[in-house]
BAKETOR-26849 format. One record per residue: residue number from 1; x, y, z of N, C-alpha, C, O in turn. Coordinates in nm, 4 decimals. Example, Ala and Ser with C-alpha at 12.3 -4.5 7.8 and 13.67 -1.06 7.14 Angstrom:
<pts>
+-----+----------+----------+----------+----------+----------+----------+----------+----------+----------+----------+----------+----------+
: num :      nc1 :      nc2 :      nc3 :     cac1 :     cac2 :     cac3 :      cc1 :      cc2 :      cc3 :      oc1 :      oc2 :      oc3 :
+-----+----------+----------+----------+----------+----------+----------+----------+----------+----------+----------+----------+----------+
:   1 :   1.3190 :  -0.5690 :   0.7800 :   1.2300 :  -0.4500 :   0.7800 :   1.3200 :  -0.3300 :   0.7800 :   1.4236 :  -0.3319 :   0.8465 :
:   2 :   1.2850 :  -0.2250 :   0.7080 :   1.3670 :  -0.1060 :   0.7140 :   1.2900 :   0.0030 :   0.7870 :   1.3409 :   0.1138 :   0.8039 :
+-----+----------+----------+----------+----------+----------+----------+----------+----------+----------+----------+----------+----------+
</pts>
This chain:
<pts>
+-----+----------+----------+----------+----------+----------+----------+----------+----------+----------+----------+----------+----------+
: num :      nc1 :      nc2 :      nc3 :     cac1 :     cac2 :     cac3 :      cc1 :      cc2 :      cc3 :      oc1 :      oc2 :      oc3 :
+-----+----------+----------+----------+----------+----------+----------+----------+----------+----------+----------+----------+----------+
:   1 :   1.2520 :  -5.2595 :  -3.7871 :   1.2028 :  -5.2637 :  -3.6519 :   1.0613 :  -5.3206 :  -3.6557 :   0.9799 :  -5.2820 :  -3.7396 :
:   2 :   1.0341 :  -5.4093 :  -3.5672 :   0.9009 :  -5.4694 :  -3.5611 :   0.8159 :  -5.3939 :  -3.4611 :   0.8697 :  -5.3256 :  -3.3740 :
:   3 :   0.6823 :  -5.4047 :  -3.4716 :   0.5953 :  -5.3271 :  -3.3820 :   0.6148 :  -5.3565 :  -3.2348 :   0.5889 :  -5.2676 :  -3.1536 :
:   4 :   0.6568 :  -5.4703 :  -3.1959 :   0.6713 :  -5.5031 :  -3.0543 :   0.8011 :  -5.4565 :  -2.9928 :   0.8138 :  -5.4574 :  -2.8703 :
:   5 :   0.8981 :  -5.4159 :  -3.0726 :   1.0288 :  -5.3770 :  -3.0200 :   1.0295 :  -5.2288 :  -2.9830 :   0.9654 :  -5.1480 :  -3.0503 :
:   6 :   1.1014 :  -5.1922 :  -2.8762 :   1.1127 :  -5.0504 :  -2.8401 :   1.2011 :  -4.9763 :  -2.9397 :   1.2859 :  -5.0359 :  -3.0061 :
:   7 :   1.1797 :  -4.8446 :  -2.9489 :   1.2586 :  -4.7615 :  -3.0406 :   1.4017 :  -4.7509 :  -2.9912 :   1.4270 :  -4.7421 :  -2.8710 :
:   8 :   1.4928 :  -4.7518 :  -3.0833 :   1.6331 :  -4.7341 :  -3.0519 :   1.6727 :  -4.5915 :  -3.0878 :   1.6300 :  -4.5418 :  -3.1920 :
:   9 :   1.7530 :  -4.5233 :  -3.0054 :   1.7962 :  -4.3886 :  -3.0400 :   1.8830 :  -4.3899 :  -3.1648 :   1.9437 :  -4.4919 :  -3.1975 :
:  10 :   1.8892 :  -4.2763 :  -3.2348 :   1.9657 :  -4.2653 :  -3.3589 :   2.1142 :  -4.2917 :  -3.3344 :   2.1776 :  -4.3648 :  -3.4104 :
:  11 :   2.1697 :  -4.2324 :  -3.2286 :   2.3112 :  -4.2521 :  -3.1944 :   2.3167 :  -4.3192 :  -3.0579 :   2.3208 :  -4.2499 :  -2.9562 :
:  12 :   2.3169 :  -4.4502 :  -3.0528 :   2.3174 :  -4.5154 :  -2.9216 :   2.4481 :  -4.4890 :  -2.8473 :   2.5567 :  -4.4943 :  -2.9050 :
:  13 :   2.4348 :  -4.4608 :  -2.7187 :   2.5522 :  -4.4393 :  -2.6353 :   2.6138 :  -4.5747 :  -2.6031 :   2.5413 :  -4.6715 :  -2.5797 :
:  14 :   2.7461 :  -4.5829 :  -2.6015 :   2.8082 :  -4.7122 :  -2.5691 :   2.7771 :  -4.7504 :  -2.4253 :   2.7897 :  -4.6689 :  -2.3339 :
:  15 :   2.7374 :  -4.8723 :  -2.4072 :   2.7016 :  -4.9167 :  -2.2728 :   2.8214 :  -4.9846 :  -2.2083 :   2.9102 :  -5.0362 :  -2.2763 :
:  16 :   2.8215 :  -4.9833 :  -2.0776 :   2.9307 :  -5.0457 :  -2.0037 :   2.8799 :  -5.1766 :  -1.9451 :   2.8109 :  -5.1774 :  -1.8432 :
:  17 :   2.9118 :  -5.2786 :  -2.0052 :   2.8886 :  -5.4076 :  -1.9466 :   2.7514 :  -5.4684 :  -1.9642 :   2.7448 :  -5.5912 :  -1.9595 :
:  18 :   2.6458 :  -5.4015 :  -1.9829 :   2.5150 :  -5.4654 :  -1.9894 :   2.4389 :  -5.4230 :  -2.1137 :   2.4907 :  -5.3500 :  -2.1982 :
:  19 :   2.3177 :  -5.4689 :  -2.1232 :   2.2352 :  -5.4356 :  -2.2366 :   2.1560 :  -5.3075 :  -2.2147 :   2.0754 :  -5.2711 :  -2.3003 :
:  20 :   2.1760 :  -5.2378 :  -2.1029 :   2.1018 :  -5.1149 :  -2.0732 :   2.1788 :  -4.9974 :  -2.1288 :   2.2993 :  -4.9844 :  -2.1071 :
:  21 :   2.1064 :  -4.9096 :  -2.2025 :   2.1687 :  -4.7917 :  -2.2599 :   2.1027 :  -4.6669 :  -2.2011 :   1.9812 :  -4.6633 :  -2.1817 :
:  22 :   2.1829 :  -4.5662 :  -2.1732 :   2.1313 :  -4.4392 :  -2.1226 :   2.0825 :  -4.3566 :  -2.2407 :   2.1599 :  -4.3265 :  -2.3316 :
:  23 :   1.9542 :  -4.3194 :  -2.2400 :   1.8955 :  -4.2426 :  -2.3494 :   1.8368 :  -4.1144 :  -2.2906 :   1.7623 :  -4.1198 :  -2.1927 :
:  24 :   1.8695 :  -3.9997 :  -2.3494 :   1.8095 :  -3.8757 :  -2.2996 :   1.6578 :  -3.8800 :  -2.3138 :   1.6053 :  -3.9445 :  -2.4046 :
:  25 :   1.5895 :  -3.8131 :  -2.2264 :   1.4433 :  -3.8177 :  -2.2209 :   1.3787 :  -3.7692 :  -2.3502 :   1.2828 :  -3.8302 :  -2.3975 :
:  26 :   1.4288 :  -3.6621 :  -2.4073 :   1.3682 :  -3.6040 :  -2.5269 :   1.4565 :  -3.6206 :  -2.6506 :   1.4615 :  -3.5317 :  -2.7356 :
:  27 :   1.5247 :  -3.7317 :  -2.6608 :   1.6186 :  -3.7493 :  -2.7722 :   1.5481 :  -3.7622 :  -2.9063 :   1.6067 :  -3.7283 :  -3.0091 :
:  28 :   1.4248 :  -3.8100 :  -2.9086 :   1.3566 :  -3.8288 :  -3.0365 :   1.2730 :  -3.7081 :  -3.0780 :   1.2204 :  -3.7077 :  -3.1893 :
:  29 :   1.2583 :  -3.6063 :  -2.9944 :   1.1801 :  -3.4871 :  -3.0288 :   1.2718 :  -3.3864 :  -3.0959 :   1.3792 :  -3.3566 :  -3.0437 :
:  30 :   1.2312 :  -3.3333 :  -3.2114 :   1.3150 :  -3.2321 :  -3.2759 :   1.3287 :  -3.1079 :  -3.1875 :   1.2364 :  -3.0727 :  -3.1139 :
:  31 :   1.4420 :  -3.0435 :  -3.1952 :   1.4699 :  -2.9271 :  -3.1112 :   1.3769 :  -2.8106 :  -3.1426 :   1.3587 :  -2.7229 :  -3.0582 :
:  32 :   1.3184 :  -2.8074 :  -3.2601 :   1.2321 :  -2.6965 :  -3.2976 :   1.1025 :  -2.6959 :  -3.2151 :   1.0403 :  -2.5909 :  -3.1991 :
:  33 :   1.0619 :  -2.8107 :  -3.1634 :   0.9387 :  -2.8183 :  -3.0860 :   0.9577 :  -2.7796 :  -2.9400 :   0.8599 :  -2.7524 :  -2.8704 :
:  34 :   1.0802 :  -2.7768 :  -2.8930 :   1.1055 :  -2.7416 :  -2.7539 :   1.1105 :  -2.5901 :  -2.7434 :   1.1980 :  -2.5251 :  -2.8006 :
:  35 :   1.0170 :  -2.5362 :  -2.6710 :   1.0022 :  -2.3922 :  -2.6617 :   1.0945 :  -2.3372 :  -2.5541 :   1.1006 :  -2.3899 :  -2.4431 :
:  36 :   1.1643 :  -2.2335 :  -2.5873 :   1.2534 :  -2.1702 :  -2.4909 :   1.1746 :  -2.0654 :  -2.4123 :   1.0998 :  -1.9874 :  -2.4713 :
:  37 :   1.1903 :  -2.0630 :  -2.2830 :   1.1198 :  -1.9647 :  -2.1992 :   1.1923 :  -1.8309 :  -2.2081 :   1.3146 :  -1.8245 :  -2.1958 :
:  38 :   1.1153 :  -1.7242 :  -2.2296 :   1.1768 :  -1.5918 :  -2.2338 :   1.1801 :  -1.5343 :  -2.0925 :   1.1056 :  -1.5782 :  -2.0049 :
:  39 :   1.2645 :  -1.4383 :  -2.0720 :   1.2772 :  -1.3768 :  -1.9408 :   1.1507 :  -1.2970 :  -1.9116 :   1.1110 :  -1.2119 :  -1.9911 :
:  40 :   1.0883 :  -1.3238 :  -1.7998 :   0.9657 :  -1.2543 :  -1.7628 :   0.9995 :  -1.1210 :  -1.6992 :   1.0952 :  -1.1092 :  -1.6227 :
:  41 :   0.9200 :  -1.0216 :  -1.7317 :   0.9409 :  -0.8881 :  -1.6780 :   0.8905 :  -0.8838 :  -1.5343 :   0.7791 :  -0.9284 :  -1.5066 :
:  42 :   0.9696 :  -0.8316 :  -1.4440 :   0.9285 :  -0.8237 :  -1.3045 :   0.8300 :  -0.7088 :  -1.2870 :   0.8178 :  -0.6220 :  -1.3734 :
:  43 :   0.7605 :  -0.7097 :  -1.1747 :   0.6625 :  -0.6047 :  -1.1459 :   0.7302 :  -0.4684 :  -1.1404 :   0.6766 :  -0.3711 :  -1.1935 :
:  44 :   0.8462 :  -0.4596 :  -1.0777 :   0.9163 :  -0.3318 :  -1.0668 :   0.9589 :  -0.2790 :  -1.2038 :   0.9501 :  -0.1589 :  -1.2292 :
:  45 :   1.0050 :  -0.3679 :  -1.2922 :   1.0429 :  -0.3259 :  -1.4274 :   0.9218 :  -0.2761 :  -1.5047 :   0.9283 :  -0.1739 :  -1.5729 :
:  46 :   0.8106 :  -0.3495 :  -1.4935 :   0.6891 :  -0.3070 :  -1.5638 :   0.6433 :  -0.1710 :  -1.5136 :   0.6082 :  -0.0836 :  -1.5930 :
:  47 :   0.6436 :  -0.1528 :  -1.3816 :   0.5982 :  -0.0270 :  -1.3235 :   0.6881 :   0.0885 :  -1.3647 :   0.6392 :   0.1969 :  -1.3963 :
:  48 :   0.8195 :   0.0662 :  -1.3647 :   0.9134 :   0.1704 :  -1.4053 :   0.8887 :   0.2110 :  -1.5506 :   0.8885 :   0.3298 :  -1.5830 :
:  49 :   0.8682 :   0.1132 :  -1.6371 :   0.8418 :   0.1430 :  -1.7784 :   0.7064 :   0.2113 :  -1.7973 :   0.6921 :   0.2991 :  -1.8824 :
:  50 :   0.6081 :   0.1714 :  -1.7186 :   0.4745 :   0.2306 :  -1.7323 :   0.4748 :   0.3771 :  -1.6881 :   0.4091 :   0.4603 :  -1.7505 :
:  51 :   0.5476 :   0.4091 :  -1.5819 :   0.5489 :   0.5475 :  -1.5332 :   0.6331 :   0.6384 :  -1.6211 :   0.6190 :   0.7606 :  -1.6153 :
:  52 :   0.7209 :   0.5802 :  -1.7028 :   0.7967 :   0.6631 :  -1.7976 :   0.7050 :   0.7187 :  -1.9053 :   0.7314 :   0.8255 :  -1.9606 :
:  53 :   0.5978 :   0.6471 :  -1.9351 :   0.5011 :   0.6915 :  -2.0354 :   0.4114 :   0.7975 :  -1.9719 :   0.3268 :   0.7645 :  -1.8888 :
:  54 :   0.4288 :   0.9242 :  -2.0097 :   0.3528 :   1.0327 :  -1.9471 :   0.2044 :   1.0238 :  -1.9771 :   0.1227 :   1.0635 :  -1.8939 :
:  55 :   0.1675 :   0.9729 :  -2.0934 :   0.0265 :   0.9609 :  -2.1288 :  -0.0468 :   0.8666 :  -2.0347 :  -0.1607 :   0.8928 :  -1.9962 :
:  56 :   0.0183 :   0.7571 :  -1.9977 :  -0.0415 :   0.6622 :  -1.9052 :  -0.0648 :   0.7275 :  -1.7694 :  -0.1704 :   0.7098 :  -1.7087 :
:  57 :   0.0333 :   0.8024 :  -1.7222 :   0.0213 :   0.8690 :  -1.5926 :  -0.0925 :   0.9714 :  -1.5933 :  -0.1704 :   0.9790 :  -1.4983 :
:  58 :  -0.1017 :   1.0503 :  -1.7012 :  -0.2095 :   1.1490 :  -1.7111 :  -0.3468 :   1.0819 :  -1.7162 :  -0.4418 :   1.1288 :  -1.6537 :
:  59 :  -0.3563 :   0.9724 :  -1.7908 :  -0.4846 :   0.9004 :  -1.7989 :  -0.5228 :   0.8427 :  -1.6634 :  -0.6401 :   0.8447 :  -1.6260 :
:  60 :  -0.4242 :   0.7909 :  -1.5888 :  -0.4519 :   0.7362 :  -1.4556 :  -0.5024 :   0.8456 :  -1.3624 :  -0.6015 :   0.8260 :  -1.2920 :
:  61 :  -0.4357 :   0.9602 :  -1.3612 :  -0.4800 :   1.0691 :  -1.2741 :  -0.6185 :   1.1191 :  -1.3130 :  -0.7003 :   1.1477 :  -1.2256 :
:  62 :  -0.6459 :   1.1300 :  -1.4425 :  -0.7779 :   1.1744 :  -1.4883 :  -0.8854 :   1.0747 :  -1.4455 :  -0.9943 :   1.1145 :  -1.4042 :
:  63 :  -0.8553 :   0.9469 :  -1.4552 :  -0.9517 :   0.8449 :  -1.4136 :  -0.9771 :   0.8505 :  -1.2630 :  -1.0913 :   0.8385 :  -1.2185 :
:  64 :  -0.8709 :   0.8687 :  -1.1850 :  -0.8872 :   0.8787 :  -1.0394 :  -0.9714 :   1.0007 :  -1.0013 :  -1.0605 :   0.9910 :  -0.9169 :
:  65 :  -0.9432 :   1.1147 :  -1.0632 :  -1.0195 :   1.2355 :  -1.0327 :  -1.1654 :   1.2199 :  -1.0722 :  -1.2545 :   1.2677 :  -1.0019 :
:  66 :  -1.1901 :   1.1537 :  -1.1832 :  -1.3273 :   1.1372 :  -1.2309 :  -1.4066 :   1.0400 :  -1.1442 :  -1.5272 :   1.0579 :  -1.1272 :
:  67 :  -1.3429 :   0.9394 :  -1.0899 :  -1.4166 :   0.8382 :  -1.0143 :  -1.4226 :   0.8668 :  -0.8644 :  -1.5039 :   0.8061 :  -0.7947 :
:  68 :  -1.3396 :   0.9568 :  -0.8125 :  -1.3397 :   0.9848 :  -0.6695 :  -1.4733 :   1.0451 :  -0.6250 :  -1.5296 :   1.0024 :  -0.5242 :
:  69 :  -1.5241 :   1.1433 :  -0.6988 :  -1.6535 :   1.2042 :  -0.6635 :  -1.7642 :   1.0997 :  -0.6631 :  -1.8482 :   1.0980 :  -0.5731 :
:  70 :  -1.7645 :   1.0134 :  -0.7627 :  -1.8682 :   0.9100 :  -0.7717 :  -1.8602 :   0.8155 :  -0.6518 :  -1.9633 :   0.7784 :  -0.5956 :
:  71 :  -1.7394 :   0.7764 :  -0.6123 :  -1.7240 :   0.6872 :  -0.4960 :  -1.7684 :   0.7563 :  -0.3679 :  -1.8314 :   0.6940 :  -0.2824 :
:  72 :  -1.7359 :   0.8857 :  -0.3540 :  -1.7789 :   0.9590 :  -0.2345 :  -1.9316 :   0.9687 :  -0.2276 :  -1.9904 :   0.9518 :  -0.1208 :
:  73 :  -1.9942 :   0.9954 :  -0.3399 :  -2.1413 :   1.0033 :  -0.3415 :  -2.2040 :   0.8682 :  -0.3107 :  -2.3054 :   0.8609 :  -0.2413 :
:  74 :  -2.1451 :   0.7629 :  -0.3613 :  -2.1976 :   0.6285 :  -0.3374 :  -2.1941 :   0.5945 :  -0.1883 :  -2.2902 :   0.5388 :  -0.1352 :
:  75 :  -2.0851 :   0.6273 :  -0.1212 :  -2.0751 :   0.6038 :   0.0233 :  -2.1740 :   0.6931 :   0.0969 :  -2.2368 :   0.6495 :   0.1934 :
:  76 :  -2.1885 :   0.8185 :   0.0522 :  -2.2835 :   0.9103 :   0.1154 :  -2.4266 :   0.8598 :   0.1051 :  -2.5029 :   0.8698 :   0.2012 :
:  77 :  -2.4639 :   0.8056 :  -0.0109 :  -2.5991 :   0.7509 :  -0.0268 :  -2.6200 :   0.6295 :   0.0627 :  -2.7280 :   0.6117 :   0.1190 :
:  78 :  -2.5183 :   0.5467 :   0.0760 :  -2.5302 :   0.4276 :   0.1604 :  -2.5443 :   0.4650 :   0.3080 :  -2.6096 :   0.3937 :   0.3841 :
:  79 :  -2.4839 :   0.5757 :   0.3482 :  -2.4873 :   0.6161 :   0.4901 :  -2.5983 :   0.7158 :   0.5195 :  -2.6082 :   0.7647 :   0.6320 :
:  80 :  -2.6815 :   0.7468 :   0.4216 :  -2.7894 :   0.8446 :   0.4418 :  -2.8864 :   0.7925 :   0.5488 :  -2.9317 :   0.6781 :   0.5428 :
:  81 :  -2.9169 :   0.8773 :   0.6452 :  -3.0091 :   0.8408 :   0.7530 :  -2.9433 :   0.7646 :   0.8668 :  -3.0132 :   0.7174 :   0.9565 :
:  82 :  -2.8114 :   0.7510 :   0.8662 :  -2.7422 :   0.6791 :   0.9733 :  -2.7475 :   0.7613 :   1.1011 :  -2.7238 :   0.8821 :   1.0986 :
:  83 :  -2.7782 :   0.6971 :   1.2114 :  -2.7769 :   0.7638 :   1.3416 :  -2.6822 :   0.6877 :   1.4339 :  -2.6871 :   0.5653 :   1.4457 :
:  84 :  -2.5969 :   0.7647 :   1.4979 :  -2.4985 :   0.7061 :   1.5887 :  -2.5692 :   0.6565 :   1.7146 :  -2.6539 :   0.7263 :   1.7704 :
:  85 :  -2.5344 :   0.5367 :   1.7588 :  -2.5863 :   0.4835 :   1.8841 :  -2.5036 :   0.5433 :   1.9973 :  -2.3851 :   0.5130 :   2.0106 :
:  86 :  -2.5648 :   0.6266 :   2.0775 :  -2.4917 :   0.6955 :   2.1848 :  -2.4496 :   0.6012 :   2.2966 :  -2.3584 :   0.6338 :   2.3726 :
:  87 :  -2.5133 :   0.4853 :   2.3088 :  -2.4773 :   0.3897 :   2.4129 :  -2.3577 :   0.3033 :   2.3726 :  -2.3000 :   0.2338 :   2.4563 :
:  88 :  -2.3217 :   0.3075 :   2.2483 :  -2.2107 :   0.2262 :   2.1999 :  -2.0774 :   0.2852 :   2.2433 :  -2.0631 :   0.4068 :   2.2555 :
:  89 :  -1.9807 :   0.1985 :   2.2662 :  -1.8477 :   0.2479 :   2.3024 :  -1.7667 :   0.2865 :   2.1787 :  -1.6599 :   0.3464 :   2.1908 :
:  90 :  -1.8169 :   0.2527 :   2.0603 :  -1.7510 :   0.2895 :   1.9353 :  -1.8209 :   0.4095 :   1.8739 :  -1.9421 :   0.4266 :   1.8876 :
:  91 :  -1.7428 :   0.4921 :   1.8064 :  -1.7992 :   0.6106 :   1.7434 :  -1.7570 :   0.6131 :   1.5964 :  -1.6401 :   0.5926 :   1.5638 :
:  92 :  -1.8533 :   0.6384 :   1.5093 :  -1.8235 :   0.6499 :   1.3678 :  -1.7543 :   0.7833 :   1.3449 :  -1.8099 :   0.8886 :   1.3760 :
:  93 :  -1.6335 :   0.7791 :   1.2907 :  -1.5569 :   0.9020 :   1.2727 :  -1.5635 :   0.9543 :   1.1314 :  -1.5630 :   1.0756 :   1.1105 :
:  94 :  -1.5699 :   0.8643 :   1.0323 :  -1.5725 :   0.9076 :   0.8930 :  -1.6296 :   0.7959 :   0.8060 :  -1.6209 :   0.6776 :   0.8389 :
:  95 :  -1.6878 :   0.8375 :   0.6949 :  -1.7373 :   0.7426 :   0.5950 :  -1.6683 :   0.7760 :   0.4638 :  -1.7031 :   0.8735 :   0.3972 :
:  96 :  -1.5718 :   0.6959 :   0.4276 :  -1.4962 :   0.7202 :   0.3048 :  -1.4869 :   0.5896 :   0.2269 :  -1.4953 :   0.4817 :   0.2855 :
:  97 :  -1.4698 :   0.5986 :   0.0965 :  -1.4504 :   0.4760 :   0.0173 :  -1.3229 :   0.4030 :   0.0576 :  -1.2286 :   0.4625 :   0.1099 :
:  98 :  -1.3227 :   0.2743 :   0.0322 :  -1.2098 :   0.1908 :   0.0737 :  -1.0784 :   0.2381 :   0.0124 :  -0.9757 :   0.2390 :   0.0803 :
:  99 :  -1.0800 :   0.2772 :  -0.1144 :  -0.9559 :   0.3190 :  -0.1808 :  -0.8948 :   0.4397 :  -0.1098 :  -0.7739 :   0.4435 :  -0.0870 :
: 100 :  -0.9773 :   0.5378 :  -0.0749 :  -0.9257 :   0.6560 :  -0.0053 :  -0.8781 :   0.6194 :   0.1356 :  -0.7754 :   0.6691 :   0.1819 :
: 101 :  -0.9538 :   0.5320 :   0.2033 :  -0.9129 :   0.4890 :   0.3374 :  -0.7742 :   0.4251 :   0.3329 :  -0.6867 :   0.4594 :   0.4124 :
: 102 :  -0.7547 :   0.3326 :   0.2400 :  -0.6256 :   0.2638 :   0.2310 :  -0.5143 :   0.3580 :   0.1855 :  -0.3998 :   0.3440 :   0.2285 :
: 103 :  -0.5472 :   0.4536 :   0.0987 :  -0.4466 :   0.5490 :   0.0522 :  -0.3954 :   0.6343 :   0.1687 :  -0.2747 :   0.6527 :   0.1844 :
: 104 :  -0.4886 :   0.6864 :   0.2505 :  -0.4461 :   0.7678 :   0.3646 :  -0.3759 :   0.6825 :   0.4701 :  -0.2821 :   0.7292 :   0.5347 :
: 105 :  -0.4198 :   0.5594 :   0.4880 :  -0.3552 :   0.4704 :   0.5852 :  -0.2137 :   0.4343 :   0.5396 :  -0.1249 :   0.4155 :   0.6228 :
: 106 :  -0.1920 :   0.4244 :   0.4080 :  -0.0572 :   0.3953 :   0.3577 :   0.0361 :   0.5140 :   0.3812 :   0.1556 :   0.4954 :   0.4041 :
: 107 :  -0.0181 :   0.6359 :   0.3755 :   0.0652 :   0.7542 :   0.4011 :   0.1064 :   0.7613 :   0.5469 :   0.2212 :   0.7926 :   0.5784 :
: 108 :   0.0110 :   0.7318 :   0.6369 :   0.0381 :   0.7373 :   0.7799 :  -0.0488 :   0.6320 :   0.8468 :  -0.1714 :   0.6379 :   0.8371 :
: 109 :   0.0127 :   0.5363 :   0.9143 :  -0.0662 :   0.4262 :   0.9708 :  -0.1627 :   0.4731 :   1.0798 :  -0.2634 :   0.4071 :   1.1053 :
: 110 :  -0.1331 :   0.5858 :   1.1440 :  -0.2225 :   0.6395 :   1.2479 :  -0.3027 :   0.7585 :   1.1968 :  -0.3455 :   0.8425 :   1.2759 :
: 111 :  -0.3234 :   0.7667 :   1.0675 :  -0.3931 :   0.8810 :   1.0085 :  -0.5340 :   0.8954 :   1.0646 :  -0.5757 :   1.0060 :   1.0991 :
: 112 :  -0.6072 :   0.7859 :   1.0740 :  -0.7470 :   0.7924 :   1.1145 :  -0.7636 :   0.8083 :   1.2652 :  -0.8744 :   0.8365 :   1.3108 :
: 113 :  -0.6586 :   0.7914 :   1.3434 :  -0.6671 :   0.8086 :   1.4881 :  -0.6410 :   0.9531 :   1.5298 :  -0.6751 :   0.9919 :   1.6415 :
: 114 :  -0.5819 :   1.0320 :   1.4433 :  -0.5441 :   1.1693 :   1.4760 :  -0.6551 :   1.2667 :   1.4355 :  -0.6950 :   1.2714 :   1.3191 :
: 115 :  -0.7049 :   1.3452 :   1.5333 :  -0.8139 :   1.4398 :   1.5069 :  -0.7725 :   1.5526 :   1.4127 :  -0.8543 :   1.6005 :   1.3342 :
: 116 :  -0.6474 :   1.5951 :   1.4196 :  -0.6045 :   1.7041 :   1.3317 :  -0.6062 :   1.6600 :   1.1845 :  -0.6376 :   1.7390 :   1.0955 :
: 117 :  -0.5722 :   1.5337 :   1.1606 :  -0.5801 :   1.4817 :   1.0241 :  -0.7243 :   1.4818 :   0.9743 :  -0.7507 :   1.5184 :   0.8598 :
: 118 :  -0.8170 :   1.4411 :   1.0600 :  -0.9577 :   1.4382 :   1.0203 :  -1.0113 :   1.5791 :   0.9956 :  -1.0894 :   1.6000 :   0.9028 :
: 119 :  -0.9700 :   1.6762 :   1.0779 :  -1.0138 :   1.8142 :   1.0560 :  -0.9608 :   1.8688 :   0.9238 :  -1.0348 :   1.9329 :   0.8492 :
: 120 :  -0.8341 :   1.8440 :   0.8942 :  -0.7783 :   1.8935 :   0.7677 :  -0.8401 :   1.8206 :   0.6482 :  -0.8589 :   1.8810 :   0.5426 :
: 121 :  -0.8718 :   1.6922 :   0.6632 :  -0.9376 :   1.6186 :   0.5562 :  -1.0778 :   1.6732 :   0.5307 :  -1.1205 :   1.6852 :   0.4158 :
: 122 :  -1.1483 :   1.7058 :   0.6372 :  -1.2834 :   1.7628 :   0.6231 :  -1.2759 :   1.9012 :   0.5585 :  -1.3610 :   1.9361 :   0.4767 :
: 123 :  -1.1757 :   1.9790 :   0.5945 :  -1.1587 :   2.1120 :   0.5361 :  -1.1255 :   2.1037 :   0.3872 :  -1.1784 :   2.1809 :   0.3072 :
: 124 :  -1.0375 :   2.0098 :   0.3496 :  -0.9942 :   1.9974 :   0.2109 :  -1.0952 :   1.9255 :   0.1222 :  -1.1001 :   1.9493 :   0.0016 :
: 125 :  -1.1758 :   1.8376 :   0.1816 :  -1.2737 :   1.7580 :   0.1049 :  -1.4109 :   1.7713 :   0.1697 :  -1.4491 :   1.6862 :   0.2501 :
: 126 :  -1.4850 :   1.8750 :   0.1369 :  -1.6145 :   1.8947 :   0.2023 :  -1.7175 :   1.7859 :   0.1667 :  -1.8181 :   1.7729 :   0.2365 :
: 127 :  -1.6952 :   1.7089 :   0.0617 :  -1.7903 :   1.6051 :   0.0244 :  -1.7744 :   1.4768 :   0.1073 :  -1.8627 :   1.3910 :   0.1046 :
: 128 :  -1.6653 :   1.4627 :   0.1794 :  -1.6464 :   1.3442 :   0.2626 :  -1.7282 :   1.3564 :   0.3888 :  -1.7392 :   1.4644 :   0.4467 :
: 129 :  -1.7861 :   1.2446 :   0.4318 :  -1.8655 :   1.2417 :   0.5543 :  -1.7713 :   1.2168 :   0.6721 :  -1.7342 :   1.1029 :   0.7008 :
: 130 :  -1.7340 :   1.3240 :   0.7386 :  -1.6411 :   1.3148 :   0.8513 :  -1.7063 :   1.3813 :   0.9718 :  -1.7512 :   1.4956 :   0.9632 :
: 131 :  -1.7116 :   1.3103 :   1.0833 :  -1.7728 :   1.3635 :   1.2066 :  -1.6680 :   1.4221 :   1.2973 :  -1.7004 :   1.4715 :   1.4053 :
+-----+----------+----------+----------+----------+----------+----------+----------+----------+----------+----------+----------+----------+
</pts>
């Protein structure tokens, strides 16, 4: 083969009528270099396997309990000295970290609109700033 000529496949396919031959795209690459994709684990499968491990669950709960107080204090420090504007049509009802807000909202979409929920939350969590 000369440098100017195109490569010919090892097993040329018989052509019908013309000088054009059908050649697979990767016919010259060894099969060992073509990587096979493995089945990816779905989110639900990963979560199911993770919750089966009791140590992971205990560590998660311990981390949540340890960081909740810190998040509540951080919000309390940020809201220190806040005074409600009595002329405003909006009223601040509670100051809670975003994670707790979203957690309670996921349990009940109208959680923050119900006064009984806020009273029970204030009773159960005296460190939360709830008006």
